[in-house]
C-alpha positions in Angstrom: -34.8 -54.6 -74.6 -33.8 -52.6 -71.5 -32.6 -48.5 -72.2 -28.9 -48.1 -71.2 -28.7 -44.8 -71.9 -29.6 -41.6 -69.8 -32.2 -39.8 -70.2 -34.0 -36.3 -69.2 -37.9 -35.5 -69.0 -40.1 -33.1 -68.3 -44.0 -33.2 -67.0 -46.1 -30.5 -66.0 -49.5 -28.3 -67.2 -49.1 -24.6 -67.3 -52.5 -23.3 -67.2 -54.7 -19.9 -67.3 -57.7 -19.2 -65.3 -60.5 -16.4 -65.9 -62.6 -16.4 -63.0 -65.9 -16.4 -65.3 -64.6 -19.3 -67.8 -63.2 -22.7 -67.3 -59.3 -23.1 -67.2 -57.2 -23.4 -70.3 -54.3 -26.0 -69.8 -51.2 -26.5 -72.1 -49.7 -29.8 -71.0 -45.9 -30.0 -70.7 -44.1 -33.3 -71.3 -41.3 -34.6 -73.3 -38.1 -36.3 -72.8 -34.4 -36.7 -74.8 -31.5 -39.1 -74.5 -28.3 -37.9 -73.3 -25.0 -38.4 -74.6 -23.6 -39.0 -70.7 -23.9 -40.3 -67.3 -22.5 -37.4 -65.9 -24.4 -35.9 -63.0 -27.1 -33.0 -63.1 -25.5 -29.7 -61.4 -28.3 -28.6 -59.2 -27.4 -24.8 -56.7 -29.2 -22.5 -55.2 -26.2 -19.6 -55.2 -25.2 -18.3 -51.9 -25.9 -14.8 -53.2 -28.5 -12.9 -54.8 -27.8 -11.4 -58.4 -28.1 -7.7 -58.9 -28.3 -5.4 -61.8 -24.8 -6.3 -62.9 -24.5 -9.0 -65.3 -23.4 -12.3 -64.1 -22.3 -15.4 -66.2 -24.2 -18.7 -65.1 -21.6 -21.3 -63.5 -22.6 -24.6 -64.5 -20.6 -26.2 -62.2 -18.5 -29.3 -63.9 -20.8 -29.3 -66.8 -18.9 -27.7 -70.1 -22.1 -27.9 -72.1 -25.9 -28.2 -70.9 -28.8 -29.8 -72.8 -31.4 -28.5 -69.9 -31.2 -25.7 -68.1 -33.8 -24.6 -65.7 -33.8 -21.5 -63.8 -36.4 -20.4 -61.1 -37.0 -17.2 -59.8 -37.3 -17.2 -55.8 -38.4 -13.7 -55.4 -41.8 -13.0 -54.7 -41.5 -9.1 -55.1 -43.2 -7.9 -58.3 -40.1 -6.3 -59.7 -37.4 -8.6 -59.1 -37.6 -10.1 -62.7 -34.6 -11.9 -64.2 -33.5 -10.9 -67.4 -31.3 -13.4 -69.3 -28.7 -12.4 -72.1 -25.7 -14.2 -74.0 -22.1 -13.8 -73.3 -19.2 -13.1 -75.5 -16.2 -12.3 -74.3 -16.3 -9.5 -71.5 -19.6 -8.5 -73.3 -23.5 -9.3 -72.5 -26.0 -9.2 -74.8 -29.4 -9.1 -73.4 -32.4 -11.5 -74.4 -36.4 -10.5 -74.8 -36.6 -13.1 -72.1 -37.1 -12.6 -68.3 -38.2 -15.1 -65.4 -41.0 -13.2 -63.3 -40.6 -13.5 -59.4 -42.0 -17.2 -58.3 -42.0 -18.9 -61.7 -39.2 -21.1 -63.8 -38.0 -21.3 -67.3 -36.8 -24.4 -69.2 -33.9 -23.4 -72.1 -32.2 -26.0 -74.1 -29.0 -23.7 -74.6 -26.7 -23.4 -77.3 -24.2 -21.3 -75.7 -23.1 -19.4 -72.3 -25.6 -17.6 -70.4 -25.8 -15.0 -68.0 -28.4 -13.3 -66.2 -29.0 -10.2 -64.2 -31.8 -8.6 -62.0 -33.6 -6.1 -63.6 -34.4 -4.1 -60.0 -32.7 -4.6 -57.2 -32.0 -7.9 -56.3 -32.9 -11.3 -56.8 -32.2 -15.1 -55.8 -32.5 -18.0 -57.8 -32.1 -21.6 -58.2 -30.2 -23.8 -61.2 -30.9 -27.2 -62.1 -28.6 -27.8 -65.3 -28.4 -31.3 -67.2 -25.6 -32.5 -68.8 -25.4 -33.6 -72.8 
């Protein structure tokens, strides 16, 4: 029977390579069905985020099942930090996205981010539930 439900998947490999040893890798793979046919929200915000916290805007998606954030910067001090949002207050999470790296999250509440030093450009990919 054909699949009649939308789904999202992830596929890739994380690896570590020591110059004196063979690389060690960890496969990233999985998929899950979604409760909607809604389009994903994919954006490159026009302005970089600075040291001030900004709530992540997810467009038309009230609640997402998967959120991918890529730090587009290359400078060493341009890490992004994620935090939670409660009213007008932001609480930092012990989670950063280093320059040039991506993170995949499965959020259960609103998130915010800021740059630890200076400003950083980023891109978002939000999948509805």
